[in-house]
C-alpha positions as CSV (number, residue, x, y, z in Angstrom):
1,M,16.2,45.9,-81.7
2,L,12.4,45.9,-81.4
3,S,12.5,47.8,-78.1
4,I,14.6,50.5,-79.7
5,V,12.3,50.9,-82.7
6,L,9.2,51.3,-80.5
7,L,10.8,54.3,-78.7
8,F,10.1,56.5,-81.7
9,S,6.8,57.5,-83.4
10,C,7.0,58.8,-86.9
11,C,4.3,61.2,-88.3
12,R,4.8,60.3,-91.9
13,T,4.4,56.9,-93.5
14,D,7.1,55.6,-95.8
15,P,6.2,53.8,-99.1
16,E,7.0,50.3,-97.6
17,E,4.8,50.8,-94.6
18,Q,2.0,52.2,-96.9
19,K,2.0,48.8,-98.7
20,Q,1.5,47.0,-95.4
21,T,-1.6,48.9,-94.2
22,T,-4.1,46.7,-96.0
23,K,-4.2,42.9,-96.3
24,P,-2.6,41.1,-99.3
25,K,-5.0,40.8,-102.3
26,Q,-5.2,37.0,-101.9
27,E,-6.2,37.3,-98.3
28,Q,-8.8,40.0,-99.1
29,K,-10.5,37.7,-101.5
30,E,-10.6,34.9,-98.9
31,S,-12.1,37.2,-96.3
32,S,-15.8,36.8,-95.4
33,N,-15.7,39.0,-92.4
34,P,-17.6,42.3,-93.0
35,E,-16.0,44.0,-89.9
36,L,-12.6,43.1,-91.2
37,D,-13.4,44.5,-94.6
38,R,-14.7,47.7,-93.1
39,L,-11.5,48.1,-91.0
40,D,-9.4,47.6,-94.2
41,E,-11.3,50.4,-95.9
42,Q,-10.9,52.7,-92.8
43,I,-7.2,52.0,-92.5
44,A,-6.7,52.7,-96.2
45,E,-8.3,56.1,-95.7
46,N,-6.5,56.9,-92.4
47,N,-3.3,54.9,-91.8
48,Q,-2.3,57.0,-88.8
49,D,-5.2,55.8,-86.5
50,A,-3.7,53.5,-84.0
51,G,-7.1,52.4,-82.7
52,L,-8.0,51.0,-86.1
53,Y,-4.9,48.8,-86.2
54,F,-5.6,47.7,-82.7
55,R,-9.2,46.7,-83.6
56,R,-8.1,44.8,-86.7
57,G,-5.4,43.1,-84.6
58,T,-8.0,42.0,-82.1
59,L,-10.1,40.6,-85.0
60,Y,-7.1,38.7,-86.4
61,E,-6.4,37.3,-83.0
62,G,-10.0,36.0,-82.7
63,L,-9.5,34.3,-86.1
64,N,-6.3,32.7,-84.7
65,K,-4.1,34.6,-87.2
66,T,-1.5,35.5,-84.5
67,H,1.2,36.7,-86.9
68,L,-1.2,39.2,-88.5
69,A,-2.5,40.4,-85.1
70,I,1.1,41.0,-84.0
71,E,1.8,43.1,-87.1
72,D,-1.2,45.3,-86.4
73,Y,-0.4,45.6,-82.7
74,K,3.1,46.7,-83.7
75,R,1.7,49.5,-85.8
76,A,-0.7,50.6,-83.1
77,A,2.1,50.6,-80.5
78,K,4.4,52.5,-82.8
79,L,1.7,55.2,-83.5
80,A,0.7,55.5,-79.8
81,P,3.7,54.3,-77.8
82,E,2.2,55.7,-74.5
83,E,-0.9,53.6,-74.7
84,D,-0.7,50.7,-72.3
85,T,-3.4,48.7,-74.0
86,Y,-1.5,48.5,-77.3
87,N,1.8,47.5,-75.7
88,I,0.1,44.8,-73.6
89,A,-1.8,43.5,-76.6
90,L,1.4,43.2,-78.6
91,A,3.2,41.5,-75.6
92,E,0.3,39.0,-75.3
93,G,0.6,38.4,-79.1
94,Y,4.3,37.6,-78.6
95,L,3.5,35.3,-75.7
96,K,1.0,33.4,-77.8
97,A,3.7,33.1,-80.5
98,R,6.1,31.8,-77.8
99,E,8.3,34.8,-78.1
100,V,8.4,35.7,-74.4
101,R,11.8,37.4,-74.7
102,E,10.3,39.9,-77.2
103,A,7.4,40.5,-74.9
104,I,9.7,41.3,-72.0
105,D,11.9,43.6,-74.0
106,L,8.9,45.5,-75.3
107,L,7.5,46.1,-71.9
108,E,10.8,47.0,-70.3
109,A,11.1,49.7,-72.9
110,A,7.6,50.8,-72.3
111,V,8.0,51.3,-68.5
112,K,11.1,53.3,-69.1
113,R,9.0,55.7,-71.2
114,K,6.1,55.8,-68.7
115,E,5.5,54.4,-65.2
116,S,2.5,52.1,-65.3
117,V,1.1,49.6,-62.8
118,R,-0.5,47.6,-65.6
119,L,2.8,47.3,-67.5
120,R,4.7,46.4,-64.3
121,L,2.3,43.6,-63.5
122,Q,2.4,42.3,-67.1
123,L,6.2,42.2,-66.8
124,A,5.9,40.4,-63.5
125,K,3.7,37.8,-65.2
126,Y,6.2,37.2,-67.9
127,Y,9.2,37.0,-65.6
128,H,7.2,34.5,-63.6
129,I,6.6,32.4,-66.7
130,V,10.4,32.3,-67.5
131,Q,11.1,31.7,-63.7
132,R,13.0,34.9,-63.2
133,Y,11.4,35.2,-59.8
134,K,13.6,38.0,-58.5
135,D,12.7,40.2,-61.5
136,S,9.0,39.3,-61.1
137,L,8.9,40.3,-57.4
138,H,10.8,43.6,-58.2
139,H,8.1,44.7,-60.6
140,I,5.4,43.7,-58.2
141,S,7.0,45.7,-55.5
142,V,7.2,48.8,-57.6
143,A,3.6,48.4,-58.7
144,L,2.4,48.0,-55.1
145,Q,4.1,51.3,-54.2
146,T,1.5,53.0,-56.4
147,D,-1.5,50.6,-55.8
148,Q,-1.4,48.7,-52.5
149,T,-4.8,47.1,-53.1
150,N,-4.1,45.5,-56.5
151,P,-5.3,41.9,-56.4
152,T,-3.3,40.9,-59.5
153,A,-0.1,42.0,-57.8
154,Y,-0.8,39.8,-54.8
155,Y,-1.9,36.8,-57.0
156,I,1.3,36.9,-59.2
157,S,3.4,37.3,-56.0
158,G,1.6,34.3,-54.5
159,M,2.4,32.2,-57.6
160,V,6.1,33.2,-57.5
161,L,6.3,32.5,-53.7
162,K,4.6,29.1,-54.2
163,E,7.0,28.0,-56.9
164,S,9.9,29.3,-54.8
165,G,8.9,27.0,-52.0
166,D,7.7,29.7,-49.6
167,T,4.2,28.2,-49.0
168,A,3.3,30.3,-45.9
169,S,4.1,33.6,-47.7
170,A,2.3,32.4,-50.8
171,I,-0.9,31.7,-48.8
172,K,-0.7,35.3,-47.3
173,S,-0.4,36.7,-50.8
174,F,-3.3,34.7,-52.2
175,E,-5.4,35.8,-49.1
176,L,-4.6,39.4,-49.8
177,A,-5.7,38.9,-53.4
178,T,-9.1,37.7,-52.2
179,T,-9.3,40.5,-49.7
180,H,-9.0,43.1,-52.4
181,D,-11.1,41.0,-54.9
182,S,-13.6,38.8,-53.3
183,D,-14.4,37.2,-56.7
184,H,-10.8,36.2,-57.5
185,Y,-11.4,32.6,-58.7
186,D,-7.8,31.7,-59.3
187,A,-6.6,32.9,-55.9
188,Y,-9.3,30.9,-54.2
189,M,-8.3,27.8,-56.2
190,Q,-4.6,28.3,-55.2
191,L,-5.7,28.7,-51.5
192,G,-7.7,25.5,-51.8
193,L,-4.8,23.5,-53.4
194,L,-2.3,24.8,-50.8
195,G,-4.8,24.2,-48.1
196,S,-5.1,20.6,-49.1
197,A,-1.3,20.2,-49.0
198,T,-1.0,21.8,-45.6
199,N,-4.2,20.4,-44.1
200,N,-5.8,23.8,-43.6
201,K,-9.2,23.7,-41.9
202,Y,-10.5,26.3,-44.3
203,T,-9.7,24.3,-47.4
204,D,-13.3,23.4,-48.2
205,K,-14.3,27.0,-47.8
206,Y,-11.7,28.1,-50.3
207,F,-13.1,25.6,-52.9
208,D,-16.6,26.7,-52.0
209,N,-15.7,30.3,-52.8
210,A,-14.2,29.3,-56.1
211,F,-17.4,27.4,-57.0
212,R,-19.5,30.3,-55.9
213,I,-17.7,32.4,-58.5
214,N,-18.0,29.8,-61.2
215,Q,-20.8,27.3,-60.6
216,F,-19.8,25.2,-63.5
217,S,-16.3,24.6,-62.2
218,T,-15.7,20.9,-61.9
219,E,-12.1,21.9,-61.0
220,A,-13.2,23.5,-57.8
221,L,-15.5,20.7,-56.9
222,Y,-12.9,18.1,-57.7
223,G,-10.4,19.9,-55.4
224,K,-12.9,19.8,-52.6
225,G,-13.7,16.2,-53.2
226,M,-10.0,15.2,-53.1
227,Y,-9.6,17.2,-49.9
228,W,-12.4,15.3,-48.1
229,Q,-11.1,12.0,-49.6
230,Q,-7.6,12.6,-48.2
231,Q,-9.2,13.5,-44.9
232,G,-10.9,10.1,-44.9
233,D,-14.4,11.5,-45.0
234,Y,-15.6,9.3,-47.9
235,E,-19.2,10.2,-47.4
236,E,-18.5,13.9,-47.9
237,A,-16.2,13.2,-50.8
238,E,-18.7,11.0,-52.6
239,A,-21.4,13.7,-52.3
240,V,-19.0,16.1,-54.0
241,Y,-18.1,13.7,-56.8
242,K,-21.8,13.0,-57.5
243,K,-22.3,16.8,-57.7
244,I,-19.6,17.0,-60.4
245,L,-21.4,14.3,-62.4
246,E,-24.6,16.5,-62.4
247,I,-22.5,19.2,-64.2
248,D,-20.4,16.8,-66.4
249,A,-21.6,13.2,-66.7
250,Q,-18.4,12.3,-68.5
251,F,-16.1,13.4,-65.7
252,E,-14.2,10.1,-65.4
253,K,-12.2,11.0,-62.3
254,S,-15.4,11.2,-60.2
255,Y,-16.1,7.5,-61.1
256,Y,-12.5,6.5,-60.5
257,N,-12.3,8.2,-57.1
258,M,-15.6,6.8,-56.0
259,G,-14.4,3.4,-57.1
260,Y,-11.2,3.8,-55.2
261,M,-13.1,4.6,-52.0
262,L,-15.4,1.6,-52.5
263,W,-12.4,-0.6,-53.1
264,D,-10.8,0.7,-49.9
265,R,-13.9,-0.4,-48.0
266,E,-13.7,-3.8,-49.7
267,K,-16.9,-3.2,-51.7
268,Y,-15.3,-4.9,-54.7
269,K,-18.4,-5.4,-56.9
270,E,-19.5,-1.7,-56.6
271,A,-15.9,-0.6,-57.1
272,W,-15.5,-2.7,-60.2
273,K,-18.5,-1.1,-61.8
274,N,-17.1,2.4,-61.2
275,F,-13.7,1.5,-62.6
276,D,-15.5,-0.1,-65.6
277,I,-17.3,3.1,-66.3
278,T,-14.0,5.0,-66.0
279,T,-12.4,2.8,-68.7
280,R,-15.3,3.4,-71.0
281,L,-15.1,7.2,-70.5
282,A,-11.3,7.3,-70.6
283,P,-10.1,4.2,-72.6
284,S,-6.4,5.0,-72.0
285,Y,-6.7,5.5,-68.2
286,A,-4.0,3.0,-67.1
287,D,-4.8,3.3,-63.3
288,A,-8.5,2.4,-63.9
289,Y,-7.5,-0.9,-65.6
290,Y,-5.2,-1.7,-62.8
291,M,-7.8,-1.0,-60.1
292,R,-10.4,-2.9,-62.0
293,G,-7.9,-5.8,-62.1
294,L,-7.5,-5.6,-58.3
295,C,-11.3,-5.8,-57.9
296,S,-11.5,-8.8,-60.3
297,E,-8.7,-10.5,-58.4
298,A,-10.4,-9.9,-55.1
299,L,-13.6,-11.4,-56.5
300,G,-11.7,-14.5,-57.6
301,D,-11.6,-13.9,-61.4
302,V,-7.8,-14.1,-62.0
303,G,-8.3,-14.2,-65.8
304,K,-10.0,-10.9,-65.9
305,A,-7.5,-9.4,-63.5
306,K,-4.6,-10.5,-65.7
307,K,-6.1,-8.9,-68.8
308,D,-6.6,-5.6,-66.9
309,Y,-3.1,-5.6,-65.6
310,E,-1.8,-6.2,-69.1
311,Q,-4.1,-3.5,-70.5
312,A,-2.7,-1.0,-67.9
313,L,0.8,-1.7,-69.2
314,V,-0.4,-1.1,-72.8
315,F,-1.2,2.5,-71.9
316,E,1.6,3.0,-69.3
317,R,4.5,0.7,-70.0
318,E,6.3,1.5,-66.8
319,H,3.2,1.0,-64.5
320,E,5.1,-0.6,-61.6
321,L,2.0,-1.7,-59.7
322,A,0.6,-3.5,-62.7
323,K,4.0,-5.2,-63.3
324,K,4.1,-6.4,-59.7
325,A,0.5,-7.6,-59.9
326,L,1.3,-9.7,-63.0
327,E,4.4,-11.1,-61.3
328,H,2.2,-12.0,-58.3
329,L,-0.3,-13.8,-60.5
C-alpha cells in the first residue's frame, strides 16, 4: 500500500496533513533543541518544502526518535518522490524499525519511477539482509551496467557470494572493491577473514590495510594476531596482541590468546596470570576459567583447578571440556 501512495505527489495539503506538520504540543514543550524548534517554525510557514522535513527527520533520528524520523522522511519522499536521498533515508528508517519489507517495497517502487545506481545498491543491501541472494545480485548487475567501478556494488556482491559458499568469487569481488576504493575498510576486513580461512599468503597485508585506514581498529589487529597464531608464529601473534593493548588495555581476548600460547608452550605460571587477568576483565568468560583451571592442574593445585572448572560451568552450563575436566579430577 505504501509503495502505491508514494507514486503520487499532491500539490495541496489536506486538513489532516496540515495537523501533522508540526510536533504535538506536549512534545514541543519537552523540546530543548533550538534547531528542532527553528525547523518547526519553518515547516509551519512552508509545509511544502521537502528539504525541511528531511532535515527534521535527520534530527529526530539523531535523537533516537525513529518513528518521528520515519514520518518526516515519508513527507519528504511524498513531496519529492524523485529524490534518491529522501527515499533512501526513509528506507533506512524502516530498516532501523525492523520493517525491511516496507523498505524493499518503497525502493522497488522508486526504481520503477527512476533508474538509479544508489537505489539499486540499497535494494541489493536489503535483499542481502533477508537472504534473497538472487534478487540482490540482480540489482547489483543492473547497477554495474551503469557504473562498473562502483566499490559498494562489488562489496555487497562479495558478501552475497561469501554467504552463498562461493569463497573464490567472493574474494574476487572484495578485491575489486578495494581496487576501486583503496580505503574500503570493510572489504579489506573481509579479505583478511577469508584469507585466514583459506591460508592466503596476503592475509596479514589485508589486515594491515584495514588498520592503515582505521588506526584504532582492534578488530583489524585481532584478525591479524589470530592469523599468525593459527600459523603457529606465536612471536608475531604476541607482538600484535600487545599492540592491541596499547590501544585498549581492557581487550580481554589479547590476554586470553597470549595465555593460550603460553599454555601451549607449557609456561603454566605465565599462562595462569594471563587467564587470571582475562577473568577480571571479563568475569563471565567461561573459557578463561577453564584454561586457568588447566594451568592450576598442571601446577599441581587440584583445588583451584576444580573451582575454575566449576566456575566455567556457571557461565556456560554445557561447557563440555570443563565437564570432562571435572570428571577426570
